[in-house]
C-alpha positions in Angstrom: -13.6 78.3 57.2 -12.5 76.3 54.3 -15.9 77.5 52.6 -14.7 81.2 53.1 -11.4 80.6 52.2 -12.4 78.9 49.1 -14.8 81.8 48.1 -11.5 84.1 49.1 -9.3 82.2 46.3 -12.0 81.9 44.1 -12.3 85.8 43.8 -8.7 86.5 44.0 -8.4 84.2 40.9 -11.2 86.0 39.0 -9.5 89.5 40.0 -6.4 88.4 38.8 -7.7 87.5 35.5 -9.6 90.5 35.0 -6.5 92.9 35.7 -4.1 90.9 33.6 -6.5 90.1 30.5 -8.1 93.8 30.7 -9.7 94.6 27.2 -9.6 91.1 26.1 -12.9 89.7 25.8 -11.9 86.1 24.7 -9.4 85.7 27.5 -11.7 87.2 30.3 -14.6 84.8 29.3 -12.3 81.5 28.9 -10.2 82.1 32.1 -13.2 82.8 33.9 -14.9 79.8 32.5 -11.7 77.8 33.6 -11.5 79.1 37.0 -15.2 78.2 37.8 -14.7 74.4 36.3 -11.9 73.9 38.5 -13.6 75.1 41.7 -16.5 72.8 40.7 -14.6 69.9 40.1 -13.0 70.1 43.7 -16.4 70.9 45.2 -17.0 68.2 47.1 -13.5 67.2 48.6 -13.6 66.9 52.1 -10.2 66.2 53.7 -8.6 68.8 55.2 -5.1 68.1 53.3 -6.5 68.2 50.3 -8.9 71.5 50.9 -5.4 73.3 52.0 -3.6 71.8 48.8 -6.1 73.0 46.5 -6.2 76.1 48.4 -2.4 76.8 47.9 -2.3 75.8 44.4 -5.0 78.6 43.8 -2.9 81.2 45.6 -0.1 80.0 43.7 -2.4 80.6 40.5 -3.4 83.7 41.3 0.2 85.0 41.9 1.4 83.4 38.5 -1.5 85.2 37.0 -0.7 88.2 38.6 2.8 88.5 38.3 4.1 86.3 35.5 1.8 87.1 32.8 2.0 90.1 30.7 -0.4 90.7 27.4 0.9 91.9 24.4 -1.3 94.3 22.3 -1.4 95.0 18.7 -0.1 98.5 17.8 -0.9 100.7 15.0 2.4 99.5 12.8 0.9 95.9 13.3 3.3 94.8 16.0 3.0 93.6 19.4 3.8 95.6 22.3 4.0 94.8 25.9 4.1 97.1 29.0 4.8 95.4 32.1 3.3 97.0 35.2 5.3 97.1 38.8 4.0 93.7 39.6 6.4 92.1 36.9 9.6 94.0 38.0 12.6 91.2 38.4 10.5 89.0 35.9 12.0 87.6 33.1 9.9 88.2 30.1 9.5 85.7 27.0 8.1 87.3 24.1 6.4 84.8 21.7 7.2 84.8 18.4 5.4 86.3 15.7 4.6 83.0 14.4 3.3 81.8 17.7 1.0 84.9 17.9 -0.3 84.4 14.5 -1.9 81.0 15.3 -3.6 82.4 18.1 
């Protein structure tokens, strides 16, 4: 049963990253590599308590990626536009400075 739950959590995380980082090839690749690495690192965990904790962390991560991250897109005037979706309703948006954006 834990195997099925882990696979569902893995898929949910990948769906969340695909939706959040749509159009950003770099972030799509890096986020999928990170998700895979985290699951591989914990592949041999056998304790039911640890498995449930890790599944909870995966669920929280999926929720966070879906509801708390909004990707800014460069517009034609050289600035960045942020378009939050309905999932972001009620969240406080923290917009990074232009200097931080230039560094990335």
